[in-house]
N, C-alpha and C positions, 0 to 999 in steps of 0.2 A: 606527302599530307598522310598515307596510310601509313609510312615507320614513324612518325611523328605520334601520333594516334600509340600506333605500338610502345613505343619509346614510352609515352608518356603515362602508358598502361601497366608498363614493367615498372616504373619509378613508384608509382601509388602503392602500390602493390608492395615494394620489398619497405616502404616509407611504414606503410600497414603492421607489416609483420615488425616492424621494427617497435612501433609501439606496445604492439600485443608482447611481443618479448620481454621487453622491459617490464613493462606492469604485470608478469607473472613472476618477477624476478625481486620485486620488491617484500618487505618486511611487512608485519599487521600493521604497522603503523604508517608508515608511508603507504599503503596500501586504501587503507582508509582516508588516509588525507589526498591522495590520488581523485578519488573517488565524490569526498565532498567537495572537490574543486568542481567537476562534472556537475554535481547537483545543484549546487551556486549558479553555476553558470546556466544551467538549465530554469533554475527560479527568476534569473534576469529577464529573460522573457513575457513572467506577466507585467512586465515594468515598461512593454515597448504600448507606445502610442494607440488609442483605439481607431480601431478602423472605420466605424459606423458610430454615430450619436444615436442611433435609431434602438433603444431601451427597448427589451421586452422579449427578444428572442435568442440575447445570451450570445449572438455573435464574438463579439470581442472576447466572453469569455472561452468560449469550446475552442477559438481559436488558437489564444493561448495554450490552450492546455494541449492541442494536436501537437505543436512545435515543441514544447518540454518533450511527449511522447517523442518525438521525432529523434531529437536530442540523445535520449533512453535508448532509442533504437538503434541510434548511430555508432552509439560507442559501445552497445552489447555487441554487435555485429563486429567492432574492430576487438572488442578483446576475447568473445565469446566464450560467456562461461558457460559452465555445463545448464543451466537452466533455460539456455538458447531449445533444448528439445522440450522442452514446456509447453511452446507451441500447437498443443495438440487438446483433442476430447480426455476428460478425466481417467485417469488410472480409474479401472475398474476394481474395486475389492469391498470386502464389509465396511472397511475401516473409513477408507475414502466417500463410500456411502452413509456412515453414522458423520461425518464430518460436513459432506454436503448438504443431509438434513439440520446438523446447526446449523450452516451456514443462512440455508432457507429462513428459520426459525427466528434469529439474529436480526435479520432481511426486513420479515415480517412488523418484527417488533421496532424496528425503526419508521419504518416507513407508516405508524400508526400515530406517529408522534406530529402529523399536520400534511394538510392536503388543501390547496386553495381550487377548489373546486370551480369558481366563478371566474378562472381564468379561460381565457377563447383555446379555441383547439390547439390553432397554429404555437401560441407560447406553450401548450402542454407538449406538444411534439419537438419544440426546441427544446425545453427544459429536458425531455430525457436524451436528448442528443447530446447537450452539456454535460449530465449527472455520464452518459458512457464516454464522453473524451475524459472526465476526470480519473475516472477508473483507468481507462487504456495508459493514460500520462503518468500517475503516480504508481501504477503498479508496473510501468514500463522501468522509471528511474529505480523505483525502491525494489522492489522482488528480483526481476528478473536479469536487471543492472548489477545493483550493488550484492544484494543477499545473492544470488548465484556467484558475482566476482567476489566474497568472502570465503564460500561455500570449504574453497582447499583448507582452510585452518578451522575447519567444524561448522558443522551445524549451528550447535548451541552458540559459538563467537558470532557467526554469519548473521543468525535471527536477533542477536539483541544489539547488536552493533545497527544492522540496518532500520530495525524497529527504533532505535536511538536518534537515527539520523532522520528518519521519516520523522517523530516527533518534531523535531528543532526545525525540520523545514516550513512548521506549518507557523513559524513563529515571523515567516513575510508576509502572512495573512494582517497584521496589526502593521504594518509598515507603509507608510513612514507616521504614521499616527499611532504613537506609543500606547500600552496600555499593559503595563508590566504581570499583573494577577491574569487578565484576558489569557493574555500569552501563555503564561506559566500554566495555568489551566487547559489551555487545549493541547500543550504541547504533550504532558501527559496523559493525558487524554487518548491523544491521536497514537503514542508512542504503545499505551496498552492494543488501540486497534491493530497497530503494525506485530504483536507478538500474534492475533488472532488470525490475521491477514497471512503471518506467514507460516501460521500450523496448517492452513486449508490446501495453501500454496504447495508445500511441499508432500502433504497426504495425497491431495489428486494431483500434483504431477501437471496443473495445467492453466496457465496464466487466465485464457476466457474465463474460468470459475470466479477466480478471483476480480477478473475485470468488472463482471455482472456483479459479484455482492458487494464490489469498494461502491459503488454506483447506485444499488439501492438501498445500503448503507447513508450513501449523502443525501437520501430524497427531501429531507428537510431542508439543505443547501438549497434548493430550488423551488421545492411545493410546499413552503412553511406555512401554517393557520397561520393568520394573522392575529399578533397580540395587542389586546384595543386597552388592558388594565396598565397604568401607569404607576408610576412608583419614586419616589427618590432614591437615587446612586449609594448603592453601597460599600466604603471602603473594610474591606476586613482586615484583622489582627493579622500580624505576621504568622504565627500559630493557627490562628483559623484559618487564615491562607493556605497556608503549607497542609493543613491537614485537605480543604476539598480538593486538593490539587492531587492528594494519594486517593482520596474517595472520585476522584474522577478517573484516576487509573484502574484502580481497582473494582468499580461497578460497574463503569462502561462496558468493557471490552479486555484490561488485563487479567485479571487471574481466570476469566475463561479460555482466555488464550497459552497461559500459564500452564493450566490443568490438562488441553487439547496437547500443549509439549510434550508435556510429561508423561501422557498415550501415547503419540510418538516414540518415545522413548524405549518404550514398549514395560513400562512404571505401570501397568495397571491397577488404578484399585481397587483393593479385594472385595468391596461390595459388586463392582462390574464382571471380576474373574468368576465369585459365586453363580453370576446369573450368566455367564458365557456359559460354563460346565451345565447346568442346569438346563440350560437351553442345547447343551449340545453345539454352540458355536464350536468349542477347539473340546480336545479330550481334557482330562485331566494332567496326567504326566506334563503335557505342552505345556498346559497354563501354569505348573508350579515351577518350570525352567523356564 
């Protein structure tokens, strides 16, 4: 029995090593395709039958998210992307401090969008757990796995592709009942959010920072204020609908994410450079170079 167990373990290790070597030998397109297949496989877990019909404690949603996160973790353990080293406290620097402060500000702004104070305590606790499960799952799949597995092609490529995949994964919310405009607007907004979270992830080198930020940014998913105002449904024209999508990308998170990514590449706006020199955060010669 012991020999069989050892033999099975060796066979498993060899299989994992073959999968890892196979993936790291792929080119850009094939790497993206492989990661998309993993992402779609994880999303299928959102279609599993409900375990309980008792609504209000978010048990089914939390379980589904944790299973999605588990798929992402298993894939990450197999591939071992460089982001596997991000499972720790944030990297301490003045840049990461600025990024964390920005994340806190954005999270507070997002949380101000709604809070149903009339919910009982047990529902509030279950809601917070569900939000954390969303952050754990989506950041595991999109940042630790996909972004990390694409970093060998450069950070810019990894961030752009992983953010686009993150946005497209939100089409799942609108299936099987299809709403093309709603899906498009959500995808654009989520893609911008992916850029912002990627910037925070790279700056802090901490999975836990982006998990908490993601959970708080999704606050109104659970704790949304009741909207009692009715109205007739509105169908925008093609140009108007496309413009709304671009506005969702830009004004929600996209522009801020692009600015922070620009800063991460060492290309600070001139105003910030002048302030840094004035406040003696950097030497003038260092800022010039």
